[in-house]
Every structure is written in C-alpha cells, then in structure tokens.
VEXVEXZA-913172 format. One record per residue (C-alpha): residue in one letter; residue number from 1; x, y, z. Coordinates in steps of 0.05 Angstrom, whole numbers. Layout:
(site 'a' NUM (X Y Z));
...
***
This chain:
(site 'x' 1 (2515 989 3275));
(site 'x' 2 (2444 980 3250));
(site 'x' 3 (2387 994 3285));
(site 'x' 4 (2314 997 3287));
(site 'x' 5 (2270 1048 3313));
(site 'x' 6 (2201 1036 3330));
(site 'x' 7 (2152 1101 3326));
(site 'x' 8 (2075 1105 3348));
(site 'x' 9 (2029 1155 3377));
(site 'x' 10 (1980 1169 3429));
(site 'x' 11 (1923 1219 3430));
(site 'x' 12 (1886 1253 3377));
(site 'x' 13 (1920 1309 3367));
(site 'x' 14 (1859 1355 3369));
(site 'x' 15 (1860 1428 3382));
(site 'x' 16 (1827 1414 3449));
(site 'x' 17 (1901 1392 3476));
(site 'x' 18 (1916 1420 3535));
(site 'x' 19 (1989 1440 3525));
(site 'x' 20 (2018 1430 3590));
(site 'x' 21 (1989 1360 3597));
(site 'x' 22 (2032 1332 3546));
(site 'x' 23 (1982 1281 3538));
(site 'x' 24 (1981 1274 3455));
(site 'x' 25 (2059 1257 3430));
(site 'x' 26 (2089 1215 3385));
(site 'x' 27 (2135 1158 3429));
(site 'x' 28 (2179 1099 3410));
(site 'x' 29 (2242 1055 3427));
(site 'x' 30 (2307 1033 3393));
(site 'x' 31 (2346 970 3391));
(site 'x' 32 (2395 935 3349));
(site 'x' 33 (2367 910 3287));
(site 'x' 34 (2380 832 3304));
(site 'x' 35 (2341 840 3366));
(site 'x' 36 (2268 845 3338));
(site 'x' 37 (2266 777 3315));
(site 'x' 38 (2275 758 3390));
(site 'x' 39 (2211 796 3417));
(site 'x' 40 (2159 744 3404));
(site 'x' 41 (2196 694 3442));
(site 'x' 42 (2211 745 3506));
(site 'x' 43 (2138 761 3510));
(site 'x' 44 (2110 692 3509));
(site 'x' 45 (2168 680 3565));
(site 'x' 46 (2129 734 3607));
(site 'x' 47 (2065 715 3590));
(site 'x' 48 (2065 644 3590));
(site 'x' 49 (2077 632 3677));
(site 'x' 50 (2005 673 3688));
(site 'x' 51 (1965 653 3630));
(site 'x' 52 (1999 578 3607));
(site 'x' 53 (1942 537 3658));
(site 'x' 54 (1875 579 3632));
(site 'x' 55 (1843 583 3566));
(site 'x' 56 (1854 659 3556));
(site 'x' 57 (1882 661 3487));
(site 'x' 58 (1945 718 3472));
(site 'x' 59 (1955 736 3401));
(site 'x' 60 (2014 768 3390));
(site 'x' 61 (2029 825 3368));
(site 'x' 62 (1951 838 3360));
(site 'x' 63 (1927 839 3430));
(site 'x' 64 (1998 875 3453));
(site 'x' 65 (1947 940 3454));
(site 'x' 66 (1968 978 3520));
(site 'x' 67 (1901 1017 3528));
(site 'x' 68 (1853 961 3524));
(site 'x' 69 (1898 906 3564));
(site 'x' 70 (1886 956 3626));
(site 'x' 71 (1821 991 3619));
(site 'x' 72 (1763 935 3600));
(site 'x' 73 (1714 988 3571));
(site 'x' 74 (1761 1010 3515));
(site 'x' 75 (1759 936 3480));
(site 'x' 76 (1715 954 3425));
(site 'x' 77 (1725 945 3352));
(site 'x' 78 (1786 897 3334));
(site 'x' 79 (1809 901 3405));
(site 'x' 80 (1743 867 3432));
(site 'x' 81 (1777 798 3421));
(site 'x' 82 (1824 810 3482));
(site 'x' 83 (1809 771 3534));
(site 'x' 84 (1859 776 3580));
(site 'x' 85 (1834 795 3658));
(site 'x' 86 (1847 860 3672));
(site 'x' 87 (1881 831 3740));
(site 'x' 88 (1926 785 3695));
(site 'x' 89 (1956 850 3655));
(site 'x' 90 (1994 882 3708));
(site 'x' 91 (2051 827 3711));
(site 'x' 92 (2051 806 3642));
(site 'x' 93 (2062 877 3618));
(site 'x' 94 (2114 887 3680));
(site 'x' 95 (2151 823 3658));
(site 'x' 96 (2150 845 3580));
(site 'x' 97 (2184 906 3602));
(site 'x' 98 (2230 870 3654));
(site 'x' 99 (2260 826 3597));
(site 'x' 100 (2268 873 3534));
(site 'x' 101 (2309 929 3592));
(site 'x' 102 (2371 897 3569));
(site 'x' 103 (2363 907 3497));
(site 'x' 104 (2330 973 3496));
(site 'x' 105 (2377 1028 3481));
(site 'x' 106 (2329 1086 3487));
(site 'x' 107 (2251 1108 3498));
(site 'x' 108 (2232 1175 3475));
(site 'x' 109 (2175 1212 3461));
(site 'x' 110 (2160 1282 3441));
(site 'x' 111 (2148 1342 3493));
(site 'x' 112 (2099 1403 3462));
(site 'x' 113 (2046 1426 3415));
(site 'x' 114 (2044 1471 3363));
(site 'x' 115 (2018 1547 3383));
(site 'x' 116 (1990 1547 3313));
(site 'x' 117 (1937 1490 3305));
(site 'x' 118 (1917 1474 3230));
(site 'x' 119 (1884 1397 3234));
(site 'x' 120 (1894 1332 3271));
(site 'x' 121 (1936 1299 3220));
(site 'x' 122 (1984 1366 3201));
(site 'x' 123 (1994 1374 3281));
(site 'x' 124 (2010 1300 3286));
(site 'x' 125 (2061 1300 3223));
(site 'x' 126 (2096 1366 3250));
(site 'x' 127 (2110 1332 3320));
(site 'x' 128 (2128 1263 3290));
(site 'x' 129 (2181 1297 3234));
(site 'x' 130 (2208 1342 3296));
(site 'x' 131 (2216 1282 3332));
(site 'x' 132 (2245 1242 3274));
(site 'x' 133 (2300 1293 3265));
(site 'x' 134 (2326 1303 3338));
(site 'x' 135 (2320 1227 3344));
(site 'x' 136 (2375 1221 3285));
(site 'x' 137 (2421 1269 3320));
(site 'x' 138 (2435 1211 3366));
(site 'x' 139 (2471 1166 3318));
(site 'x' 140 (2530 1169 3287));
(site 'x' 141 (2502 1176 3217));
(site 'x' 142 (2568 1164 3175));
(site 'x' 143 (2571 1099 3196));
(site 'x' 144 (2510 1073 3232));
(site 'x' 145 (2444 1045 3189));
(site 'x' 146 (2378 1067 3218));
(site 'x' 147 (2312 1038 3202));
(site 'x' 148 (2255 1077 3222));
(site 'x' 149 (2186 1035 3227));
(site 'x' 150 (2129 1086 3240));
(site 'x' 151 (2054 1058 3262));
(site 'x' 152 (1998 1067 3214));
(site 'x' 153 (1953 1126 3237));
(site 'x' 154 (1891 1109 3193));
(site 'x' 155 (1835 1144 3225));
(site 'x' 156 (1772 1153 3192));
(site 'x' 157 (1775 1228 3184));
(site 'x' 158 (1842 1218 3142));
(site 'x' 159 (1818 1157 3097));
(site 'x' 160 (1744 1166 3088));
(site 'x' 161 (1702 1220 3056));
(site 'x' 162 (1746 1271 3025));
(site 'x' 163 (1811 1239 3053));
(site 'x' 164 (1861 1193 3019));
(site 'x' 165 (1827 1131 2986));
(site 'x' 166 (1888 1088 2982));
(site 'x' 167 (1926 1091 3061));
(site 'x' 168 (1982 1052 3022));
(site 'x' 169 (2003 1111 2971));
(site 'x' 170 (1986 1168 3028));
(site 'x' 171 (2039 1135 3074));
(site 'x' 172 (2086 1118 3013));
(site 'x' 173 (2083 1201 2998));
(site 'x' 174 (2094 1216 3074));
(site 'x' 175 (2161 1174 3080));
(site 'x' 176 (2177 1206 3026));
(site 'x' 177 (2161 1276 3048));
(site 'x' 178 (2204 1262 3113));
(site 'x' 179 (2261 1235 3087));
(site 'x' 180 (2261 1305 3035));
(site 'x' 181 (2258 1339 3101));
(site 'x' 182 (2314 1303 3145));
(site 'x' 183 (2358 1314 3075));
(site 'x' 184 (2345 1382 3079));
(site 'x' 185 (2357 1395 3151));
(site 'x' 186 (2422 1351 3140));
(site 'x' 187 (2441 1374 3081));
(site 'x' 188 (2519 1378 3100));
(site 'x' 189 (2509 1297 3107));
(site 'x' 190 (2459 1293 3047));
(site 'x' 191 (2493 1227 3016));
(site 'x' 192 (2501 1194 3080));
(site 'x' 193 (2426 1210 3099));
(site 'x' 194 (2397 1179 3029));
(site 'x' 195 (2444 1115 3044));
(site 'x' 196 (2437 1097 3116));
(site 'x' 197 (2363 1128 3134));
(site 'x' 198 (2305 1080 3115));
(site 'x' 199 (2231 1098 3142));
(site 'x' 200 (2163 1055 3129));
(site 'x' 201 (2096 1050 3156));
(site 'x' 202 (2078 984 3175));
(site 'x' 203 (2010 962 3224));
(site 'x' 204 (2027 952 3296));
(site 'x' 205 (1972 895 3292));
(site 'x' 206 (2027 860 3252));
(site 'x' 207 (2099 885 3277));
(site 'x' 208 (2115 863 3346));
(site 'x' 209 (2159 923 3352));
(site 'x' 210 (2110 967 3335));
(site 'x' 211 (2069 941 3391));
(site 'x' 212 (2119 947 3436));
(site 'x' 213 (2123 1022 3416));
(site 'x' 214 (2050 1030 3441));
(site 'x' 215 (2064 996 3503));
(site 'x' 216 (2127 1055 3515));
(site 'x' 217 (2076 1104 3492));
(site 'x' 218 (2025 1080 3539));
(site 'x' 219 (2079 1069 3598));
(site 'x' 220 (2086 1139 3596));
(site 'x' 221 (2018 1169 3600));
(site 'x' 222 (1986 1113 3642));
(site 'x' 223 (2009 1125 3712));
(site 'x' 224 (1970 1074 3755));
(site 'x' 225 (2041 1032 3750));
(site 'x' 226 (2111 1047 3753));
(site 'x' 227 (2124 1002 3693));
(site 'x' 228 (2194 1048 3672));
(site 'x' 229 (2225 1065 3736));
(site 'x' 230 (2285 1017 3719));
(site 'x' 231 (2289 1051 3649));
(site 'x' 232 (2288 1118 3688));
(site 'x' 233 (2352 1090 3733));
(site 'x' 234 (2384 1070 3673));
(site 'x' 235 (2385 1142 3637));
(site 'x' 236 (2344 1103 3576));
(site 'x' 237 (2283 1163 3570));
(site 'x' 238 (2294 1216 3521));
(site 'x' 239 (2246 1276 3513));
(site 'x' 240 (2243 1315 3451));
(site 'x' 241 (2214 1383 3452));
(site 'x' 242 (2183 1395 3386));
(site 'x' 243 (2212 1465 3378));
(site 'x' 244 (2278 1445 3383));
(site 'x' 245 (2285 1410 3318));
(site 'x' 246 (2322 1459 3277));
(site 'x' 247 (2372 1483 3324));
(site 'x' 248 (2415 1427 3319));
(site 'x' 249 (2438 1435 3248));
(site 'x' 250 (2506 1462 3239));
(site 'x' 251 (2504 1521 3197));
(site 'x' 252 (2429 1530 3181));
(site 'x' 253 (2409 1563 3254));
(site 'x' 254 (2389 1630 3240));
(site 'x' 255 (2349 1607 3174));
(site 'x' 256 (2319 1562 3208));
(site 'x' 257 (2300 1613 3264));
(site 'x' 258 (2280 1660 3212));
(site 'x' 259 (2235 1618 3179));
(site 'x' 260 (2203 1597 3244));
(site 'x' 261 (2192 1659 3260));
(site 'x' 262 (2141 1678 3201));
(site 'x' 263 (2088 1616 3232));
(site 'x' 264 (2113 1616 3302));
(site 'x' 265 (2143 1678 3328));
(site 'x' 266 (2143 1651 3400));
(site 'x' 267 (2170 1589 3384));
(site 'x' 268 (2230 1618 3354));
(site 'x' 269 (2238 1666 3405));
(site 'x' 270 (2243 1621 3458));
(site 'x' 271 (2295 1584 3406));
(site 'x' 272 (2343 1641 3393));
(site 'x' 273 (2351 1662 3468));
(site 'x' 274 (2360 1588 3482));
(site 'x' 275 (2416 1581 3440));
(site 'x' 276 (2444 1657 3450));
(site 'x' 277 (2451 1628 3531));
(site 'x' 278 (2490 1578 3504));
(site 'x' 279 (2530 1612 3448));
(site 'x' 280 (2537 1684 3465));
(site 'x' 281 (2588 1700 3422));
(site 'x' 282 (2552 1684 3362));
(site 'x' 283 (2536 1751 3327));
(site 'x' 284 (2488 1721 3284));
(site 'x' 285 (2441 1707 3341));
(site 'x' 286 (2454 1777 3377));
(site 'x' 287 (2436 1815 3309));
(site 'x' 288 (2374 1768 3302));
(site 'x' 289 (2355 1793 3377));
(site 'x' 290 (2373 1854 3367));
(site 'x' 291 (2333 1862 3303));
(site 'x' 292 (2272 1832 3340));
(site 'x' 293 (2275 1883 3396));
(site 'x' 294 (2229 1926 3374));
(site 'x' 295 (2178 1868 3370));
(site 'x' 296 (2189 1852 3436));
(site 'x' 297 (2168 1916 3464));
(site 'x' 298 (2104 1928 3426));
(site 'x' 299 (2065 1865 3425));
(site 'x' 300 (1998 1862 3453));
(site 'x' 301 (1965 1826 3514));
(site 'x' 302 (1951 1772 3467));
(site 'x' 303 (2019 1758 3447));
(site 'x' 304 (2051 1764 3524));
(site 'x' 305 (1993 1710 3545));
(site 'x' 306 (2011 1656 3493));
(site 'x' 307 (2089 1676 3498));
(site 'x' 308 (2080 1672 3582));
(site 'x' 309 (2044 1606 3563));
(site 'x' 310 (2094 1578 3524));
(site 'x' 311 (2150 1606 3566));
(site 'x' 312 (2130 1569 3627));
(site 'x' 313 (2118 1502 3587));
(site 'x' 314 (2189 1502 3566));
(site 'x' 315 (2216 1524 3633));
(site 'x' 316 (2180 1472 3668));
(site 'x' 317 (2207 1411 3616));
(site 'x' 318 (2278 1441 3625));
(site 'x' 319 (2284 1450 3698));
(site 'x' 320 (2229 1405 3728));
(site 'x' 321 (2211 1347 3683));
(site 'x' 322 (2276 1335 3639));
(site 'x' 323 (2320 1266 3669));
(site 'x' 324 (2375 1311 3650));
(site 'x' 325 (2343 1378 3681));
(site 'x' 326 (2411 1386 3726));
(site 'x' 327 (2453 1393 3662));
(site 'x' 328 (2406 1447 3644));
(site 'x' 329 (2416 1491 3708));
(site 'x' 330 (2469 1541 3676));
(site 'x' 331 (2444 1550 3607));
(site 'x' 332 (2372 1555 3642));
(site 'x' 333 (2401 1616 3689));
(site 'x' 334 (2434 1652 3631));
(site 'x' 335 (2364 1642 3582));
(site 'x' 336 (2319 1668 3647));
(site 'x' 337 (2368 1731 3655));
(site 'x' 338 (2365 1742 3583));
(site 'x' 339 (2296 1734 3569));
(site 'x' 340 (2282 1775 3638));
(site 'x' 341 (2324 1835 3608));
(site 'x' 342 (2281 1837 3539));
(site 'x' 343 (2204 1823 3568));
(site 'x' 344 (2185 1883 3628));
(site 'x' 345 (2114 1844 3641));
(site 'x' 346 (2088 1824 3705));
(site 'x' 347 (2067 1753 3691));
(site 'x' 348 (2134 1740 3657));
(site 'x' 349 (2174 1766 3708));
(site 'x' 350 (2126 1721 3758));
(site 'x' 351 (2146 1662 3719));
(site 'x' 352 (2222 1681 3713));
(site 'x' 353 (2229 1684 3791));
(site 'x' 354 (2185 1622 3806));
(site 'x' 355 (2239 1589 3758));
(site 'x' 356 (2290 1627 3784));
(site 'x' 357 (2275 1592 3859));
(site 'x' 358 (2273 1528 3820));
(site 'x' 359 (2332 1532 3791));
(site 'x' 360 (2371 1560 3867));
(site 'x' 361 (2334 1504 3900));
(site 'x' 362 (2369 1450 3852));
(site 'x' 363 (2429 1482 3864));
(site 'x' 364 (2423 1476 3940));
(site 'x' 365 (2425 1551 3939));
(site 'x' 366 (2359 1559 3983));
(site 'x' 367 (2305 1515 4014));
(site 'x' 368 (2247 1510 3970));
(site 'x' 369 (2203 1493 4032));
(site 'x' 370 (2215 1571 4050));
(site 'x' 371 (2170 1591 3993));
(site 'x' 372 (2097 1576 3968));
(site 'x' 373 (2106 1521 3913));
(site 'x' 374 (2040 1530 3872));
(site 'x' 375 (2029 1533 3791));
(site 'x' 376 (2002 1596 3767));
***
C-alpha cells in the first residue's frame, strides 16, 4: 500500500516548557496516498452550508490555521486575512473532522520533552526524529511505500541573523539527515528504507494535507471542543513517547540504550527497566542494569529529583493518559516492582505507591475512592 504522512508541530519547544503539560509536540495524520486529492472538495462540503450565503472569503488551505480560526486575537500577520466569525468556526471544523474520519488511518502526536535542553530547533528536531522512527514501525516496510510530508518551520531565530539564509537548502539537508537517521536505526532493512520512504518539507499554507495536520495538532491541544471524540472511539489516536524511539529496533537495543545513557541517563534507565519488565530473560539487559546498580545507589539529590519527575511523567502517560493503558498494566506492574527494588528513596517510593493504586484500580482490585487522589 502507498501512504501519506503529514506532520506539523505546535508550541515553541523552549526550555520554559513544563514537561507534564505536553503542550509542545509534533503531530499529524496518516492516510492512503490517493485521499489528499479529495481534501479540498470535502472541506468545501463542510464549510459551504455555513458560509455560502455570506460574503465571507474562505481560502483553502491558506485559512486552515486552527488556533487563529478559534481565537480572534491570534489573527495577525498572514492570518489577518481570516474573516470567518469565531461563532461559525466550530461547526465548520466539526464538519471537516467528521467528513475525513473514514479516510484517516491514524492520528498521532509526540509525548515528552528532552531532559537536556540545547535550543528550540534542536529540541524540535529530536522530538520529530523520535516520533517518525516510531511511526514507521506501524508500517510493513517490505511492501508499503510511505511519503512523509513535514510542515516547514521557518521561525525568525532559525532563518534570520546568524541562522540559515536559504531555508530550502536547510530543509533539504534536514530531510537527508532524517533519512540517514532512519536508515541507521533500521539498518537491517536499509535497502527497503531507501526505496520505500520519502521525506520532504512543504508549507502548510500551500499543502492542504499539512493544514489538516495543523488542525489535528490544534484539536489535541485546544480542549474547548471535543473534536476528536469519534477518533478516540475508533481507536485512531496514537501517542509516541520520545524516549521510546530506539527500543523498537531488533539487535540494536543495548547499544542504543548505552548511547542514550551517555547524554540522558534517566531516560536510558527508564527504557532499560521497561524492556527488562517485558523481557526478563534478556541477559544483556540484566547485565546492563547490574552494571549501573552502583550508580543508582550513589546518585545525588538533583538526579533523584529529575528521575522522580521523569518517572512520574512516564507512569502517568502509560497508566493514565494512554488510550491503550489497560494493555500496559501487567508490564507496568512489573516495571514498578523493578524500580522499587533498585531505588530506595521516599519520593520515588511515594510515586510508585500512587501508581500501584492506579493499576489496582484499573484492574478492579480496589476502589480508588478509598484513597485521596491528589497530585504530588
């Protein structure tokens, strides 16, 4: 099968982001390659009954910008030409999501934020790379052809001053870099990847599929309207933790985790324990954990604080937010027992106790109302 993947982003990816808020992420949607040519017609079908008898101009895809459509004060710069009254936006957007639902294979978004911050663009690229690598695991790469179209991110900090004078050349280089990263990650499928995967950057003001990716990113962030309820019911929503990108690649697990550990020991440790919970007979994983046991016992307070924050975010995503959380419970219970054995710290044990209760509640073993359910 031939597929199109459209990827956009929301947020500024600054180091001021609160990790547990998850307001800065990449996201998008997947469809068969033949569908995008029908988009403009469907969008007109969705909007014409609402604005056909007015003088409102609705340019597709230029005016398909989710947040400025919904929030009038955001209609600045290029979005200042949007004239649709905010009172008419909700029915139009609802109609669009309803009409395209049968043709959407998947809606996805990233979850999480790198612990070590470099700059906004580096953070965005790391999240983008991690999401794409995991997304590709959804396809049969021996038969499927996947065209990934990413929305250009031409922020002034990147393109002005000491930034890139030629954004097209930068995006071309970034496409090549992403392709090389994918090939290295899927080295055992290298020839298939080269043949069946294409990556490009385009403007969401010119490519309707990317405008719809912006809609999905906005709908997952803007809680006033539950636009994606039917997508949730149809189990078409998928989340990818940025820290799981490298655990999917056969025969590359330990080298990747060791590489991650050099720069991000907390994420690498969590990944190692999750994998060991799934594969307790894996001697390489066991040896890795044993080799780091001394580190676990001698870490300082700052490390424990960061580890506790990341652990809580990880467990909350797996046990509370994940649409498939009930499938995670057995593994998460094993994961928690492993962490409990290695980290004797009050804050970490408190987090573990809290999520043990959550797991038992999901499994119907206790009544959660018996406990005080409060954030730490």
